[in-house]
PALUMLUM-808105 format. One record per residue (C-alpha): x, y, z. Coordinates in steps of 0.05 Angstrom, whole numbers, padded with zeros to 5 digits, always signed. Example, Ala and Ser with C-alpha at 12.3 -4.5 7.8 and 13.67 -1.06 7.14 Angstrom:
2
+00246-00090+00156
+00273-00021+00143
END
This chain:
616
+00002+00001+00001
+00024+00071-00016
+00046+00112+00041
-00005+00161+00064
+00003+00232+00056
+00006+00265+00123
-00039+00322+00145
-00017+00386+00109
-00021+00459+00124
-00086+00492+00104
-00086+00511+00031
-00043+00453+00008
-00072+00410-00048
-00043+00357-00092
-00072+00386-00157
-00094+00457-00147
-00062+00507-00097
-00114+00559-00111
-00170+00519-00082
-00199+00543-00017
-00165+00507+00040
-00226+00474+00068
-00282+00470+00016
-00303+00485-00055
-00377+00461-00041
-00418+00446+00018
-00439+00373+00035
-00506+00383+00002
-00485+00420-00061
-00454+00367-00106
-00501+00338-00164
-00497+00296-00226
-00476+00355-00270
-00413+00359-00225
-00389+00291-00245
-00317+00295-00274
-00296+00354-00230
-00251+00360-00168
-00285+00382-00104
-00262+00394-00034
-00311+00382+00023
-00303+00391+00098
-00344+00365+00154
-00357+00314+00208
-00352+00237+00196
-00426+00219+00205
-00415+00144+00194
-00368+00092+00163
-00380+00029+00127
-00330-00021+00102
-00354-00060+00041
-00301-00110+00020
-00242-00068+00015
-00285-00005-00004
-00289+00048+00054
-00351+00092+00051
-00358+00155+00096
-00419+00195+00100
-00389+00265+00109
-00435+00315+00143
-00438+00393+00149
-00495+00436+00170
-00527+00434+00098
-00527+00361+00088
-00488+00298+00072
-00443+00273+00016
-00415+00200+00009
-00340+00195+00005
-00312+00127-00024
-00243+00105-00013
-00219+00046-00055
-00174-00007-00030
-00099+00011-00039
-00114+00085-00035
-00057+00128-00006
-00113+00155+00046
-00140+00089+00066
-00093+00080+00129
-00117+00145+00156
-00192+00139+00140
-00201+00071+00167
-00174+00087+00234
-00211+00153+00243
-00271+00153+00293
-00340+00180+00275
-00352+00256+00288
-00280+00273+00273
-00272+00333+00229
-00239+00319+00161
-00224+00352+00094
-00229+00308+00032
-00210+00328-00037
-00228+00281-00093
-00264+00270-00160
-00338+00273-00163
-00364+00208-00195
-00435+00182-00213
-00458+00127-00171
-00475+00060-00205
-00550+00048-00219
-00583+00014-00161
-00534+00047-00112
-00565+00116-00120
-00602+00146-00058
-00663+00185-00079
-00671+00209-00006
-00609+00248-00004
-00598+00312-00043
-00529+00286-00066
-00554+00216-00076
-00532+00210-00148
-00458+00223-00136
-00400+00206-00092
-00331+00234-00082
-00272+00190-00095
-00222+00212-00042
-00151+00226-00064
-00133+00275-00010
-00154+00264+00064
-00134+00314+00119
-00155+00307+00191
-00172+00374+00221
-00193+00348+00292
-00197+00276+00320
-00256+00257+00360
-00256+00221+00422
-00303+00164+00442
-00371+00197+00442
-00416+00201+00503
-00480+00202+00456
-00485+00183+00385
-00502+00235+00332
-00523+00187+00279
-00589+00147+00293
-00649+00159+00336
-00628+00135+00403
-00658+00168+00463
-00611+00196+00519
-00628+00226+00587
-00636+00299+00593
-00576+00302+00639
-00530+00270+00588
-00558+00312+00529
-00549+00379+00569
-00482+00361+00594
-00457+00348+00524
-00504+00397+00489
-00454+00416+00434
-00456+00341+00410
-00533+00339+00421
-00540+00397+00376
-00506+00362+00320
-00566+00312+00317
-00608+00325+00258
-00672+00340+00295
-00643+00387+00347
-00597+00424+00297
-00661+00434+00250
-00699+00465+00312
-00647+00516+00322
-00646+00535+00252
-00720+00540+00253
-00712+00588+00311
-00664+00628+00272
-00709+00633+00212
-00769+00651+00255
-00733+00707+00290
-00709+00735+00223
-00781+00730+00195
-00805+00770+00261
-00755+00825+00250
-00777+00833+00178
-00848+00833+00193
-00841+00885+00250
-00798+00933+00208
-00848+00925+00152
-00902+00949+00198
-00859+01011+00214
-00836+00987+00284
-00760+01008+00304
-00716+00960+00341
-00692+00988+00404
-00647+00953+00456
-00667+00965+00532
-00621+00959+00592
-00603+00893+00623
-00579+00919+00687
-00637+00953+00717
-00681+00960+00782
-00727+00910+00808
-00799+00911+00783
-00862+00870+00802
-00874+00827+00742
-00902+00763+00776
-00838+00727+00788
-00773+00736+00830
-00714+00777+00803
-00645+00755+00790
-00604+00799+00830
-00534+00828+00811
-00490+00860+00867
-00457+00927+00852
-00381+00930+00869
-00383+01006+00867
-00445+01014+00907
-00437+00963+00967
-00502+00938+00991
-00539+00953+00929
-00565+00909+00874
-00585+00914+00800
-00640+00868+00777
-00637+00830+00710
-00703+00852+00674
-00765+00801+00680
-00789+00841+00618
-00770+00909+00588
-00833+00935+00612
-00817+01003+00640
-00765+01019+00588
-00812+01005+00528
-00866+01050+00559
-00811+01104+00570
-00797+01095+00495
-00867+01116+00479
-00857+01176+00528
-00795+01192+00487
-00833+01195+00424
-00818+01132+00391
-00887+01110+00359
-00875+01038+00349
-00821+00998+00386
-00799+00926+00381
-00743+00883+00408
-00725+00808+00409
-00718+00821+00486
-00681+00775+00535
-00720+00767+00599
-00697+00735+00665
-00743+00706+00716
-00724+00663+00777
-00780+00614+00770
-00795+00541+00767
-00788+00503+00700
-00849+00475+00661
-00855+00439+00594
-00872+00506+00562
-00828+00548+00607
-00755+00552+00610
-00722+00573+00680
-00679+00630+00683
-00681+00664+00617
-00724+00665+00556
-00737+00713+00497
-00799+00748+00473
-00822+00791+00414
-00831+00852+00454
-00871+00909+00426
-00906+00973+00442
-00949+01023+00403
-00969+01097+00419
-01037+01128+00404
-01063+01058+00391
-01127+01025+00411
-01134+00955+00436
-01162+00934+00367
-01104+00963+00332
-01056+00925+00379
-01096+00859+00364
-01088+00875+00290
-01013+00879+00288
-01007+00816+00333
-01056+00778+00287
-01019+00795+00224
-00952+00778+00251
-00975+00711+00285
-01018+00689+00224
-00963+00705+00177
-00907+00667+00219
-00949+00603+00233
-00969+00602+00158
-00896+00611+00134
-00867+00558+00183
-00930+00514+00193
-00912+00464+00137
-00984+00468+00112
-01022+00462+00179
-01086+00504+00184
-01078+00571+00215
-01134+00614+00245
-01151+00674+00201
-01154+00746+00230
-01190+00770+00266
-01179+00716+00321
-01237+00696+00367
-01241+00740+00431
-01263+00707+00494
-01274+00745+00558
-01239+00715+00619
-01302+00701+00654
-01329+00662+00596
-01264+00624+00585
-01266+00598+00654
-01338+00580+00650
-01340+00548+00583
-01269+00521+00577
-01247+00515+00650
-01182+00550+00633
-01156+00622+00612
-01111+00583+00560
-01167+00545+00519
-01149+00497+00466
-01197+00514+00409
-01180+00450+00372
-01220+00416+00426
-01294+00420+00406
-01320+00404+00476
-01356+00462+00515
-01372+00461+00590
-01441+00476+00615
-01465+00499+00682
-01518+00450+00705
-01525+00473+00779
-01596+00489+00773
-01612+00421+00743
-01586+00388+00808
-01609+00437+00859
-01661+00402+00906
-01653+00336+00861
-01654+00266+00885
-01579+00260+00875
-01556+00281+00944
-01484+00294+00933
-01493+00347+00877
-01557+00375+00911
-01518+00393+00975
-01461+00422+00934
-01512+00465+00899
-01545+00486+00964
-01475+00503+00994
-01463+00554+00938
-01421+00508+00894
-01427+00493+00820
-01438+00430+00780
-01408+00432+00712
-01423+00385+00654
-01374+00362+00599
-01404+00325+00540
-01374+00259+00513
-01404+00246+00445
-01402+00175+00426
-01379+00153+00494
-01444+00123+00517
-01428+00056+00487
-01358+00052+00515
-01346-00007+00564
-01346+00001+00638
-01270-00002+00641
-01270+00068+00602
-01310+00099+00657
-01268+00065+00712
-01204+00090+00682
-01230+00162+00683
-01254+00155+00753
-01186+00134+00774
-01153+00189+00733
-01199+00240+00772
-01180+00214+00840
-01103+00221+00823
-01119+00295+00805
-01149+00307+00874
-01224+00301+00859
-01267+00253+00895
-01286+00217+00831
-01316+00230+00763
-01392+00223+00760
-01427+00209+00691
-01491+00194+00657
-01498+00153+00592
-01557+00159+00546
-01594+00109+00506
-01661+00107+00474
-01696+00099+00547
-01661+00161+00573
-01603+00170+00626
-01565+00109+00652
-01513+00099+00705
-01502+00112+00780
-01520+00185+00777
-01582+00170+00734
-01609+00122+00782
-01621+00176+00834
-01636+00233+00789
-01705+00249+00767
-01715+00228+00693
-01740+00297+00673
-01676+00327+00701
-01632+00280+00664
-01671+00296+00604
-01659+00368+00616
-01584+00360+00619
-01586+00320+00554
-01625+00374+00516
-01584+00430+00546
-01520+00396+00521
-01549+00372+00455
-01534+00302+00467
-01565+00240+00437
-01572+00165+00448
-01501+00135+00450
-01470+00197+00482
-01449+00210+00554
-01435+00268+00600
-01385+00276+00654
-01393+00323+00717
-01346+00364+00760
-01369+00396+00824
-01342+00443+00876
-01333+00517+00889
-01298+00575+00853
-01233+00569+00818
-01227+00493+00839
-01287+00469+00801
-01267+00515+00741
-01197+00486+00737
-01219+00411+00746
-01274+00419+00693
-01222+00446+00645
-01177+00385+00658
-01236+00338+00646
-01251+00375+00581
-01181+00360+00556
-01177+00289+00580
-01245+00273+00549
-01225+00300+00481
-01159+00261+00485
-01194+00197+00503
-01244+00203+00447
-01192+00231+00395
-01231+00294+00384
-01173+00345+00380
-01165+00376+00313
-01102+00352+00278
-01050+00393+00241
-01080+00462+00263
-01060+00525+00299
-01121+00555+00332
-01114+00623+00360
-01155+00665+00408
-01154+00724+00452
-01171+00724+00526
-01195+00792+00542
-01223+00832+00602
-01180+00803+00658
-01194+00823+00730
-01148+00882+00749
-01139+00852+00818
-01142+00782+00853
-01137+00759+00925
-01067+00732+00943
-01078+00662+00967
-01021+00663+01013
-01034+00732+01048
-01111+00742+01031
-01092+00811+01009
-01112+00844+00946
-01057+00839+00892
-01049+00854+00815
-01074+00794+00776
-01032+00813+00714
-00986+00868+00693
-00989+00925+00746
-00982+00979+00693
-01047+00965+00660
-01104+01015+00650
-01168+00997+00692
-01232+00996+00653
-01268+01058+00680
-01203+01093+00698
-01196+01130+00762
-01269+01132+00778
-01273+01055+00777
-01213+01051+00824
-01247+01099+00873
-01317+01070+00872
-01317+00996+00856
-01297+00935+00894
-01223+00920+00871
-01243+00849+00853
-01298+00873+00806
-01251+00921+00769
-01233+00896+00699
-01169+00917+00661
-01151+00927+00590
-01111+00864+00597
-01108+00809+00544
-01071+00745+00529
-01061+00711+00461
-01069+00636+00464
-01050+00581+00411
-01070+00510+00421
-01080+00517+00499
-01013+00553+00504
-01007+00625+00524
-00960+00659+00477
-00967+00730+00507
-00996+00775+00556
-01008+00848+00540
-01044+00910+00559
-01069+00977+00541
-01022+01016+00593
-01034+01065+00649
-01006+01127+00627
-01036+01175+00682
-00997+01187+00742
-01060+01196+00788
-01087+01131+00762
-01022+01093+00772
-01013+01118+00842
-01082+01099+00861
-01077+01030+00826
-01016+01012+00867
-01047+01040+00931
-01105+00987+00923
-01049+00934+00918
-01016+00956+00980
-00962+01003+00953
-00965+01072+00988
-00950+01132+00944
-00879+01140+00971
-00859+01066+00952
-00890+01076+00884
-00846+01138+00881
-00785+01101+00903
-00794+01039+00862
-00824+01067+00795
-00806+01141+00803
-00769+01143+00737
-00834+01123+00698
-00879+01160+00743
-00841+01225+00733
-00840+01216+00660
-00916+01210+00657
-00919+01277+00686
-00884+01308+00628
-00931+01286+00576
-00945+01211+00560
-00987+01185+00499
-01036+01131+00506
-01000+01066+00492
-01004+00989+00496
-00970+00930+00470
-00955+00854+00480
-00896+00806+00481
-00906+00738+00452
-00853+00688+00474
-00804+00670+00420
-00789+00602+00453
-00860+00580+00456
-00873+00601+00386
-00817+00556+00357
-00838+00502+00405
-00905+00499+00373
-00877+00504+00303
-00828+00451+00314
-00883+00405+00348
-00839+00393+00407
-00870+00375+00474
-00816+00413+00515
-00786+00481+00508
-00714+00459+00519
-00715+00426+00450
-00715+00492+00418
-00667+00530+00461
-00591+00532+00440
-00563+00520+00511
-00619+00510+00561
-00615+00500+00633
-00646+00437+00666
-00709+00431+00707
-00669+00455+00767
-00645+00516+00735
-00572+00489+00727
-00524+00493+00669
-00493+00425+00670
-00446+00439+00614
-00413+00501+00642
-00426+00483+00716
-00471+00545+00732
-00492+00567+00785
-00425+00563+00819
-00390+00581+00885
-00352+00647+00885
-00283+00655+00912
-00284+00688+00982
-00240+00747+00956
-00292+00762+00902
-00347+00760+00955
-00308+00809+00998
-00297+00853+00939
-00372+00856+00930
-00383+00870+01002
-00425+00806+01008
-00426+00752+01061
-00462+00683+01058
-00518+00663+01104
-00532+00592+01077
-00592+00550+01104
-00573+00498+01153
-00573+00425+01120
-00630+00386+01134
-00619+00332+01189
-00611+00262+01162
-00650+00205+01192
-00612+00148+01210
-00639+00079+01186
-00633+00017+01231
END
């Protein structure tokens, strides 16, 4: 065998010293028309196959794959056959047509292969902790610890590329609508946005802290005061809150925008144009709601859908049947009705013929979710059937059937209780029934607005009145409503946009009047002195002439998650934290050296470790 030519300095080539040192083409570019030419490719060794002396390498870069063939006796065989997958190489060789029967129609470059004559190893790969090729499943811990390898995998890589394209499209759509992109500060003051702040100690101001912005809320409103008519930003936001499937701990990005001299309808129109355009562009043919999106007041959403994030792909609607059980022979529900509770009915079309095991499974599920069980009535030609129907007057069962528009062969399930608890559980039942009966619309993005949120709510921990949403929202009825109405009865010009049961954004028409702002915060327990101290910058700005304004901020991560059809938001974030808010790859959060703590005038007061119980 001829001696292998050793790795050479960049730029060296056996035939053509004018060639680019790394590549003349990407790994997706070569076609049959390139046959007979010399090409240079660089990338990662995706896979290797030895076929009776012929060595085949699938060479991958970001764009795609090209098959490299190394014949027996080749000068480069010795190097090629010992190299591990995921090593980085540069190959120069002749582009040749594949023989009939060996072409790959599923590969853009499937009509050709490159016969290697020059083989340079740019970087050797060690034994991999996880494989790039194939569809193996790995633990989240392993994937996040070696995220740079995980990102080479086709689906994950495609998700990040999709994210890039979505953000680029967002920017173009916003600039086309005459929005200007501004960058707001990262180091700022603490602001009540519904979560805990991340604090940054100041070395030059001992004992004082910056806060990372939970949202650019005050700054974008100040931009309106400064005379910018339409602002937007792909804004980083930081919140010290727990992880969920649709929420990344620590940081996230949102399409933040604000409009001066704009009505709520005009804000909605901008959002609808951008969202419908994005989801049509990147939805791969899936159905997208057309503007204007359905508007659902908060109180109706909680009654009819059992959620302020309703999934409109689910056709089932919840009906209040409290009166139908009041004073009835079914004692449990009659007592709940008499005690001020509610009974809500969730239809189950076609479920009347299901076996008993179907209902037993749902009953067990209800108990797992904290309910006493899940009562039901099935309907046949004779009327209502089942445990509830046995004790419920026939005319009452018939009234429920008629109210819900059910027929023989259908069923109805019931949720009973008080206030928010029964609303939430009935929403869970609605979702579960639709899933069990396969009623949720496929390949569709269904948008809606939730409007008219309460301005205030009772804090469950303190029992005191608190803001329910954004504290800088304009109350419906203005100062008069704040002075005369029960705070819990005051509605705000607040709204959420929801897609397929996922909240993409909260927004509001803002409170731009100083006296209204002071009074609104006073009701929530903030005296004027504290408002001046915490929000004096914005409050003072309003005293110098502030236009009416409003906006919203749909989450970029959630949008991409929906478009990528991923169940977890981490799949569309370049380097996400784990569920505990840790960066396993970089080792953050991490202890800080004592001298650095001293420099920041900080001392630790760590919680005492929990006592361990010795086992016998």
